[in-house]
N, C-alpha and C positions, 0 to 999 in steps of 0.2 A: 944542437946537433940534432940532426933529421934521422929517427930511425924508419928505415923503410918496410911497408908492411907486409911484402911478400917475400922477403929474405932476411938472413940475421947480418944486416949490412947497416952501418951508421955513416951518413954523411955530415962532415964539419962543414958549413956554407962560409965559417968565418976564412977559411984559407983561399977562398977565391973572390969574396966580397969585403967592403969595409963597412963598418957601422950605419954609413950615411945610404948606403945601398938598399934598395926594395927589390926583392926577390918574390916573384907573382909566377905560379904554375897554374895552367888550366889544366885538368883532367877530367874524365868521365866517373874514375872512382879515386877516392883518398888514397894517395901513394904512401905518406907516411901514419905512423901510429901515435905520435906525440905531438902532433901540430893541428892547429885548428884550420879546419875546411868548412868553406860556406855550400852548402847544395845550394843547385839551380833546379827548376823544373824544367819539363821541354817548352821551347817558348819562348823561355825568360832570356834577358840579354844583360849585359854590362859593359859599361864603358869604362875603360882604364887610361889613365894618362901619369907616366912615368912609372908604370907599375901600381898605382894607387887606384882604387876603384872610385868613382865620381858618383856622388849622390843621386 
């Protein structure tokens, strides 16, 4: 259950996805307060394949 940071709303992604799905969200600020977010610095880039970051 994802709890949105700026409103009192939870989103249950299990109603929209399966356990095999990967949900990747790219945003300028963290959108949720109970999930892991990875910070990137200006000029950084990240390549994704099927929603998973490539090393």
